[in-house]
C-alpha positions in Angstrom: -18.4 21.4 -107.9 -16.8 19.2 -105.2 -13.8 21.5 -105.2 -16.1 24.4 -104.4 -17.5 22.4 -101.5 -14.0 21.6 -100.1 -13.1 25.3 -100.5 -16.3 26.2 -98.5 -15.4 23.7 -95.8 -11.9 25.3 -95.5 -13.5 28.8 -95.3 -15.8 27.6 -92.6 -13.0 26.0 -90.5 -11.2 29.4 -90.7 -14.3 31.1 -89.3 -14.7 28.5 -86.6 -11.2 29.2 -85.3 -12.3 32.7 -84.6 -15.2 31.5 -82.4 -14.5 30.4 -78.8 -15.4 26.7 -78.8 -15.3 24.8 -75.6 -17.2 21.5 -76.0 -20.5 21.4 -74.1 -19.6 24.7 -72.5 -19.8 26.6 -75.8 -22.3 29.4 -75.3 -25.6 29.3 -77.1 -24.7 32.5 -79.0 -21.5 30.9 -80.3 -23.4 27.8 -81.3 -25.8 30.0 -83.3 -22.9 31.7 -84.9 -21.5 28.3 -86.0 -24.8 27.3 -87.5 -25.1 30.7 -89.2 -21.6 30.2 -90.8 -22.7 26.8 -92.1 -26.0 28.1 -93.4 -24.3 31.1 -95.2 -21.8 28.7 -96.8 -24.6 26.3 -97.9 -26.5 29.3 -99.4 -23.4 30.5 -101.4 -22.8 27.0 -102.7 -26.5 26.6 -103.7 -26.3 29.9 -105.6 -23.0 29.0 -107.4 -23.4 25.3 -108.1 -27.2 24.6 -108.0 -26.8 21.9 -105.3 -27.8 21.8 -101.7 -25.1 20.9 -99.1 -25.8 20.0 -95.5 -23.8 18.7 -92.6 -26.3 16.5 -90.7 -23.5 15.0 -88.4 -22.0 18.4 -87.4 -20.9 18.5 -83.8 -18.7 20.4 -81.4 -15.8 18.3 -80.2 -13.6 19.9 -77.6 -12.1 23.1 -79.0 -13.1 22.4 -82.7 -16.1 22.0 -84.9 -16.4 18.7 -86.7 -18.5 19.1 -89.8 -18.8 15.4 -90.5 -19.6 14.1 -94.0 -21.4 16.5 -96.3 -24.8 15.4 -97.6 -25.4 16.8 -101.1 -28.7 17.1 -102.9 -28.4 17.3 -106.7 -30.9 19.2 -108.9 -32.7 15.8 -109.7 -33.3 15.4 -105.9 -30.8 12.6 -105.4 -28.9 12.6 -102.1 -25.2 11.7 -102.5 -21.9 12.1 -100.6 -18.8 14.0 -101.7 -17.1 10.8 -103.1 -20.1 10.0 -105.3 -20.1 13.6 -106.5 -16.4 13.2 -107.5 -17.1 10.1 -109.4 -20.0 11.7 -111.3 -17.9 14.8 -112.2 -14.8 12.9 -113.2 -16.4 9.9 -115.0 -19.8 11.1 -115.9 -21.4 8.1 -114.1 -25.1 8.5 -113.1 
């Protein structure tokens, strides 16, 4: 599951490179496109892995989009980060 999340982040970064990002001068339309890319990726992950992924600390920094740490909600409604998800998947820790 965490590998799919990393793959999604890489796909999003590839899409962000296609969008003209210029810090605070980024147009509103481009900001909406960025949010749409994130939303679409989160939807695909939810469909495939049955977890919700959000990026509450996403921000535009200069000419790139910084997603920040992913916040992951498991089916039992626990909020965890990607490192905790790795531990759960590798070791079976709850």
